[in-house]
C-alpha positions in Angstrom: 53.5 -62.8 -21.6 51.5 -63.5 -24.7 52.0 -60.9 -27.4 55.2 -59.6 -25.8 58.4 -60.7 -27.6 61.8 -60.3 -25.8 63.6 -57.0 -26.3 67.3 -57.6 -26.7 68.2 -55.3 -29.6 70.6 -52.5 -28.4 69.6 -50.1 -31.2 65.9 -51.0 -31.9 64.9 -47.8 -33.7 67.9 -47.7 -36.0 67.6 -51.4 -36.8 63.9 -51.2 -37.4 64.5 -48.4 -40.0 67.4 -50.1 -41.7 65.5 -53.3 -42.2 62.8 -51.4 -44.2 62.9 -51.2 -48.0 64.2 -47.9 -49.2 60.8 -46.7 -50.5 59.3 -47.3 -47.0 62.1 -45.6 -45.3 61.6 -42.5 -47.5 57.8 -42.5 -46.9 58.3 -42.8 -43.1 61.0 -40.1 -43.0 58.8 -37.8 -45.1 55.8 -38.3 -42.8 57.9 -37.7 -39.7 59.5 -34.6 -41.2 56.2 -33.1 -42.2 54.8 -33.8 -38.7 57.8 -32.1 -36.9 57.8 -29.1 -39.3 54.0 -28.6 -38.9 54.3 -28.9 -35.1 56.9 -26.2 -35.0 54.7 -23.9 -37.2 51.5 -24.7 -35.3 53.1 -24.1 -31.9 53.7 -20.5 -32.9 50.5 -19.9 -34.9 47.6 -22.2 -33.9 45.0 -20.3 -32.0 45.0 -20.6 -28.2 42.2 -22.7 -26.8 40.3 -21.1 -23.9 41.5 -23.9 -21.6 45.2 -23.0 -22.0 45.1 -19.6 -20.2 42.6 -21.1 -17.7 45.2 -23.7 -16.7 48.0 -21.1 -16.7 46.0 -18.7 -14.5 45.7 -21.4 -11.9 49.5 -22.2 -12.2 50.2 -18.5 -11.8 48.0 -18.3 -8.7 50.3 -20.8 -6.9 53.2 -18.4 -7.7 51.2 -15.5 -6.2 50.7 -17.3 -2.9 47.1 -18.3 -3.7 45.6 -21.7 -3.1 43.8 -23.5 -5.9 40.1 -24.1 -5.2 40.1 -22.0 -2.0 41.3 -18.7 -3.6 41.0 -19.5 -7.3 38.2 -21.6 -8.8 39.2 -24.5 -11.0 37.4 -27.8 -11.8 40.5 -29.8 -12.7 42.8 -31.9 -10.5 45.8 -29.9 -9.1 49.0 -31.8 -10.0 49.5 -30.3 -13.5 49.2 -26.7 -12.2 51.5 -27.4 -9.2 54.1 -28.9 -11.6 53.8 -25.9 -13.9 54.1 -23.2 -11.2 58.0 -23.3 -11.0 58.3 -22.6 -14.8 55.7 -19.9 -14.6 57.6 -18.2 -11.8 60.9 -18.6 -13.8 59.4 -17.0 -16.9 57.8 -14.1 -15.1 55.0 -11.9 -16.5 55.3 -11.8 -20.3 52.6 -11.4 -22.9 53.6 -14.5 -24.9 54.0 -16.9 -22.0 51.6 -19.4 -23.5 54.0 -20.1 -26.4 56.6 -21.0 -23.8 54.2 -23.2 -21.9 53.3 -24.9 -25.2 57.0 -25.6 -25.7 57.0 -27.3 -22.3 54.5 -29.8 -23.7 57.0 -31.1 -26.2 58.7 -33.5 -23.8 55.3 -35.0 -22.9 54.5 -35.4 -26.6 57.9 -37.2 -27.1 57.1 -39.5 -24.2 53.7 -40.4 -25.7 55.3 -41.2 -29.1 58.2 -43.1 -27.5 55.7 -45.3 -25.5 53.6 -45.8 -28.6 56.7 -47.0 -30.6 57.9 -49.2 -27.7 54.5 -50.8 -27.2 54.2 -51.4 -30.9 57.6 -53.1 -31.0 56.6 -55.2 -28.0 53.3 -56.3 -29.6 54.3 -56.8 -33.2 57.6 -55.2 -34.5 59.6 -52.0 -34.4 58.3 -51.2 -37.9 54.7 -51.2 -36.6 55.7 -49.1 -33.6 57.4 -46.5 -35.8 54.5 -46.1 -38.2 52.0 -46.0 -35.3 54.0 -43.2 -33.6 54.3 -41.2 -36.8 50.7 -41.6 -37.9 49.6 -40.7 -34.3 51.6 -37.5 -34.5 49.7 -36.5 -37.7 46.2 -37.4 -36.4 44.5 -34.0 -36.3 42.7 -34.3 -32.9 45.9 -35.7 -31.3 48.2 -33.2 -33.1 46.2 -30.2 -32.1 45.3 -31.1 -28.5 48.8 -32.4 -27.6 50.1 -29.1 -28.9 48.1 -27.1 -26.4 49.1 -26.3 -22.8 46.7 -28.6 -20.9 46.7 -31.2 -18.2 45.5 -33.9 -20.6 49.1 -34.1 -22.0 50.6 -35.0 -18.7 47.7 -37.3 -18.1 48.2 -39.2 -21.4 52.0 -39.4 -21.0 51.5 -41.0 -17.5 48.9 -43.3 -19.0 51.2 -44.6 -21.7 54.0 -45.2 -19.2 51.5 -47.1 -17.1 50.5 -49.3 -20.1 54.2 -50.0 -20.8 54.8 -51.1 -17.2 51.6 -53.1 -17.1 52.3 -55.1 -20.2 56.1 -55.5 -19.8 56.1 -58.6 -17.6 53.9 -60.6 -15.2 52.4 -58.3 -12.6 54.4 -59.1 -9.5 53.5 -57.2 -6.3 56.4 -54.7 -6.9 55.3 -54.0 -10.5 51.7 -53.8 -9.4 52.7 -51.2 -6.8 54.3 -49.1 -9.6 51.3 -49.4 -11.8 49.1 -48.3 -8.8 51.4 -45.4 -8.1 51.3 -44.2 -11.7 47.5 -44.5 -11.8 47.2 -42.6 -8.5 49.4 -39.8 -9.9 47.2 -39.7 -13.0 44.2 -39.2 -10.7 45.9 -36.1 -9.3 46.2 -34.8 -12.8 42.7 -35.6 -14.1 39.5 -36.8 -12.5 38.8 -38.7 -15.7 41.4 -41.2 -14.5 38.6 -42.9 -12.6 37.4 -44.3 -15.9 40.9 -45.3 -17.0 41.7 -47.0 -13.7 38.5 -49.0 -13.7 39.0 -49.9 -17.4 42.6 -51.1 -16.7 41.6 -53.0 -13.5 38.7 -54.7 -15.3 40.9 -55.7 -18.3 43.7 -57.1 -16.0 41.2 -59.1 -14.0 39.8 -60.6 -17.2 43.0 -61.1 -19.2 45.6 -61.8 -16.5 45.9 -63.9 -13.4 46.5 -61.3 -10.6 47.4 -62.6 -7.2 45.8 -61.1 -4.0 49.3 -59.7 -3.0 49.6 -58.0 -6.4 46.1 -56.5 -6.1 46.8 -55.2 -2.6 50.1 -53.7 -3.7 48.5 -52.0 -6.6 45.8 -50.6 -4.4 48.4 -49.3 -1.9 50.4 -47.6 -4.6 47.2 -46.0 -6.1 46.3 -44.3 -2.8 49.7 -42.6 -2.1 49.5 -39.6 -4.3 45.8 -38.8 -3.9 46.1 -39.1 -0.1 49.2 -36.8 -0.1 47.3 -34.2 -2.3 44.3 -34.4 0.1 46.5 -33.8 3.1 48.2 -30.8 1.4 44.8 -29.1 0.7 43.3 -30.1 4.1 46.4 -28.4 5.7 45.7 -25.3 3.6 42.1 -25.2 4.7 40.9 -26.0 1.1 39.7 -29.6 1.4 36.0 -28.7 1.1 36.8 -26.4 -1.8 38.7 -29.2 -3.6 35.7 -31.5 -3.2 33.3 -28.9 -4.4 35.3 -27.9 -7.5 36.2 -31.4 -8.6 33.2 -33.4 -7.7 30.1 -31.4 -6.8 30.5 -28.7 -9.5 31.5 -31.1 -12.3 28.6 -33.5 -11.4 26.0 -30.8 -10.9 25.1 -30.5 -14.6 25.0 -34.2 -15.1 22.4 -34.5 -12.4 20.1 -32.3 -14.4 21.0 -33.7 -17.8 17.9 -34.9 -19.7 18.2 -38.4 -20.9 21.1 -39.2 -18.6 19.5 -42.4 -17.5 19.5 -43.6 -21.1 23.3 -43.1 -21.6 23.9 -44.7 -18.2 22.2 -47.8 -19.4 24.6 -47.8 -22.4 27.5 -48.5 -20.1 26.7 -51.9 -18.5 25.3 -53.1 -21.8 28.4 -52.1 -23.7 30.8 -53.4 -21.1 28.9 -56.7 -21.1 29.2 -56.9 -24.9 32.9 -56.2 -24.7 33.4 -58.8 -22.0 31.6 -61.5 -24.1 33.7 -60.5 -27.2 36.9 -60.8 -25.1 36.0 -64.1 -23.5 35.2 -65.6 -27.0 38.5 -64.4 -28.4 41.0 -67.2 -29.1 43.8 -65.0 -27.6 42.0 -63.3 -24.7 45.2 -63.3 -22.6 47.1 -61.2 -25.2 48.1 -57.6 -24.7 46.1 -56.6 -27.8 43.0 -58.1 -26.2 43.7 -56.1 -23.0 44.0 -52.9 -25.0 40.8 -53.4 -27.0 38.9 -54.0 -23.8 40.4 -50.9 -22.1 39.5 -48.8 -25.1 35.9 -50.1 -25.2 35.4 -49.7 -21.4 36.8 -46.2 -21.3 34.9 -44.9 -24.3 31.7 -46.2 -22.9 32.4 -44.6 -19.5 33.1 -41.2 -21.0 30.1 -41.2 -23.3 27.8 -42.5 -20.6 28.8 -40.4 -17.6 31.1 -37.5 -18.5 29.4 -34.1 -18.5 31.0 -32.5 -21.5 32.6 -34.8 -24.1 35.3 -33.4 -26.3 38.3 -34.8 -28.3 40.7 -34.1 -25.4 38.9 -36.7 -23.3 40.0 -39.4 -25.7 43.7 -38.5 -25.8 44.8 -41.6 -23.9 43.0 -43.8 -26.3 44.5 -42.4 -29.5 47.9 -43.9 -29.2 46.4 -47.3 -28.5 44.0 -47.0 -31.4 46.8 -45.9 -33.7 48.9 -48.9 -32.7 46.1 -51.4 -33.1 45.1 -49.9 -36.5 48.7 -50.0 -37.8 49.1 -53.6 -36.5 46.1 -54.7 -38.5 47.1 -52.9 -41.7 50.6 -54.3 -41.4 49.2 -57.7 -42.3 48.3 -56.4 -45.8 50.7 -56.7 -48.8 50.1 -53.0 -49.5 50.7 -51.8 -46.0 53.2 -49.2 -46.9 50.9 -47.7 -49.5 48.1 -47.6 -46.9 50.4 -45.9 -44.3 51.6 -43.3 -46.8 48.0 -42.6 -48.0 46.7 -42.2 -44.4 49.6 -39.8 -43.6 48.9 -37.7 -46.7 45.1 -37.6 -45.9 45.7 -36.6 -42.3 48.2 -33.9 -43.3 45.5 -32.4 -45.5 42.9 -32.6 -42.8 45.3 -31.1 -40.3 46.0 -28.1 -42.5 42.2 -27.6 -42.8 41.4 -27.9 -39.1 44.4 -25.7 -38.2 43.1 -22.9 -40.5 46.0 -23.3 -42.9 48.4 -22.6 -40.0 47.8 -18.9 -40.2 48.8 -16.9 -37.1 45.9 -16.9 -34.7 47.9 -16.3 -31.5 48.4 -12.6 -31.9 44.9 -11.6 -30.6 45.6 -13.2 -27.2 49.2 -11.9 -27.1 48.0 -8.4 -27.9 45.4 -8.6 -25.1 48.1 -9.8 -22.7 50.3 -6.8 -23.6 47.4 -4.6 -22.7 46.9 -6.5 -19.4 50.5 -5.8 -18.5 50.1 -2.2 -19.7 46.8 -1.2 -18.2 47.1 -3.0 -14.8 49.7 -3.6 -12.2 50.3 -6.7 -10.0 47.7 -6.8 -7.2 45.0 -5.0 -9.2 42.0 -7.2 -10.0 40.8 -7.8 -13.6 37.5 -9.3 -14.7 37.7 -12.0 -17.3 35.8 -15.0 -18.4 37.8 -17.9 -17.1 41.3 -16.7 -16.5 42.3 -15.5 -19.9 44.3 -12.5 -18.5 46.4 -15.0 -16.5 48.4 -12.7 -14.1 45.5 -10.8 -12.4 43.1 -12.1 -9.8 39.5 -12.2 -10.8 37.0 -10.4 -8.5 34.5 -13.2 -8.8 34.9 -16.9 -7.9 33.2 -18.9 -10.5 34.6 -18.9 -14.1 32.1 -18.5 -16.9 32.5 -21.7 -18.8 29.9 -24.0 -20.1 28.9 -25.7 -16.8 28.7 -22.4 -14.9 26.5 -20.7 -17.4 24.3 -23.8 -17.6 23.9 -23.8 -13.8 23.2 -20.1 -13.8 20.5 -20.6 -16.4 19.0 -23.3 -14.0 19.3 -20.9 -11.1 21.8 -23.1 -9.2 24.4 -20.4 -9.3 23.6 -16.6 -9.1 25.5 -14.1 -11.2 26.9 -11.6 -8.6 29.9 -10.5 -10.6 28.8 -6.8 -10.9 28.6 -6.5 -7.1 31.9 -8.3 -6.6 33.6 -6.0 -9.2 32.4 -3.0 -7.3 33.5 -4.4 -3.9 36.9 -5.4 -5.3 37.4 -2.0 -7.0 37.9 -3.8 -10.3 38.4 -1.1 -12.9 39.5 -3.3 -15.9 37.6 -6.0 -17.6 37.9 -8.3 -20.6 35.7 -7.0 -23.4 32.0 -8.0 -23.1 30.8 -10.9 -25.1 28.5 -14.0 -25.2 30.6 -16.0 -22.7 29.7 -13.5 -19.9 26.4 -14.0 -18.1 23.8 -11.6 -19.4 23.8 -9.4 -16.3 27.5 -9.1 -16.2 27.7 -8.5 -19.9 25.3 -5.5 -19.5 27.2 -4.1 -16.6 30.5 -4.2 -18.4 29.0 -2.7 -21.6 27.3 0.1 -19.7 30.0 1.1 -17.2 33.3 0.3 -19.0 34.9 1.8 -22.1 36.6 0.0 -24.9 40.4 0.2 -25.0 41.1 -2.4 -27.6 41.2 -5.9 -26.2 40.2 -4.7 -22.7 37.7 -2.3 -21.2 38.3 0.2 -18.4 35.8 1.7 -16.0 34.1 4.8 -17.4 31.5 6.1 -19.8 30.9 8.3 -22.8 29.5 11.5 -21.4 26.2 12.4 -22.9 25.6 15.7 -24.8 23.8 16.9 -21.7 26.9 16.4 -19.7 25.5 13.6 -17.5 27.3 10.3 -16.8 27.2 7.6 -14.2 29.9 5.8 -12.2 29.4 2.3 -11.0 32.8 1.7 -9.2 34.0 4.6 -7.1 37.6 5.7 -7.5 39.9 8.1 -9.4 38.7 9.2 -12.8 39.7 11.7 -15.5 37.6 13.5 -18.1 39.2 13.3 -21.6 38.7 14.1 -25.2 40.7 12.9 -28.3 43.6 15.3 -27.6 44.0 14.7 -23.8 42.3 15.9 -20.7 39.2 18.1 -21.1 38.6 21.4 -19.4 35.3 22.6 -17.8 33.4 22.1 -14.6 32.6 18.8 -12.9 29.7 18.6 -10.5 29.8 22.4 -10.2 33.5 22.7 -9.5 36.3 23.5 -11.9 37.8 20.4 -13.3 41.6 20.4 -13.0 42.6 16.7 -13.3 42.0 13.3 -11.8 39.3 13.3 -9.1 37.8 10.7 -6.8 34.2 10.1 -7.9 31.6 8.3 -5.9 29.2 5.8 -7.4 26.2 7.4 -9.0 25.3 10.2 -11.4 27.6 13.2 -12.2 27.5 16.2 -14.4 30.3 17.7 -16.6 30.1 20.9 -18.5 32.9 21.3 -21.0 34.6 24.5 -22.0 34.3 23.5 -25.7 30.6 22.5 -26.3 29.9 19.8 -28.9 33.3 18.0 -28.4 32.9 14.3 -27.5 34.3 13.6 -24.1 34.5 10.5 -21.8 35.2 9.7 -18.2 37.7 6.9 -17.6 39.6 5.3 -14.8 42.5 7.7 -14.2 45.2 4.9 -14.0 44.4 3.6 -17.4 44.8 7.1 -18.9 48.0 7.7 -17.0 49.4 4.4 -18.4 48.7 5.5 -22.0 45.3 4.1 -22.8 42.2 5.9 -24.2 38.9 5.0 -25.8 39.8 7.5 -28.5 42.8 5.6 -29.6 42.1 1.9 -29.5 45.2 -0.3 -29.2 44.0 -3.5 -30.9 47.6 -4.0 -32.2 49.4 -3.1 -29.1 53.0 -4.0 -30.1 
């Protein structure tokens, strides 16, 4: 294959390094060391993205006997969560579990770097592959997103393996079947694989001669995993839920997007331009030409059709761009200086975007300690999109960008307050702008601050009146413990079942501030008088 030299060296990495001048070896080693050290620091300190607990909540749901989509809302493909569930079960309920799940991303990170090096060695040289892998590891968007616990890491690792298999030799039917199987597995990890699969298929048709048998074998391989996943969910009675969450929900906002037709026109025009550029290339059958076309096709597809575009969507393209950039710079007489300068600039940018690597994980870990302290398994807990991980949410839809946009358009109704009441949900994540307005008001009015969470209850007015929204066991407390007095005309002597509605408390020590709170929270050591923001 053009652009693919034979690989016969038994120690390719070692020989690639030893053939470098000493100055270049030192520069490469320094950049690699900085990358590894910063990754270790960032793993423990870089703030958790809201997607991380969302993914983990779904993985936990499988361990709790729940079925993704049917019992727990999620708008991602299921394979990543299914693959994560055994590790979640093994680790058990612990406040810092996201740090462990981030550590589980390290092998995927290593696979991506290995494939980048191997592809670089195949295209140009081992030296180019090594620099491409090291510079990729320092590229801030890749560094930070590949650090996080998210399905995009498995997606990107599978993609890079697919590219290696695709470009290794001629695509025989057997090899085409493997490529199709890998691509189908990617589809079970991320719906965005549709863009990648189309990009790869188009690039292969243009740059390679693919036989009808190879095309059929690739198609057969592609269908295996998606069909198996479909059968599993159909057997669990969740097929319609899978279709809704992955396709109807994700596309609902795009259908209302203003100017969507304009971005849709960008796609065919851009692909046509890329096709013309490829056909006019003197080496249009080379692997480099294939990669450039794949990059152009996929970037155009994401920008034109994807609902919410973010850096994570481009993770599969970053290794390819790093490799092609390094291959181009390698032709310069000052390539080593360019590589070292880029590494230094990216390290500085990384320190900036990572907030100087200060610890930003403690807030979520503190909240998780309170989740495990205030609630018990089986008790519902209201949060935004699964941040509290181990407890089932009383409402179905998560409150992320698409949901809130559809609520604003009237396509989805905010019924969370009624669902919290029906589920007897006495604990909630603190109110904030990510909650819908109606839910936010409900939580603020009928729940008391405990630190990182809120528990059902109210501050009792000076007149002694208060209201209960969720019926259940409550206690009347002040800053020293349980209050004394009369509740609804009867002597108060401890936790009491209160119905929804208005109640009256008359304290034995007038003027002292008192509150009514869900009894279980108080029994477990939590009080609005003593906030536990640092619950260590």
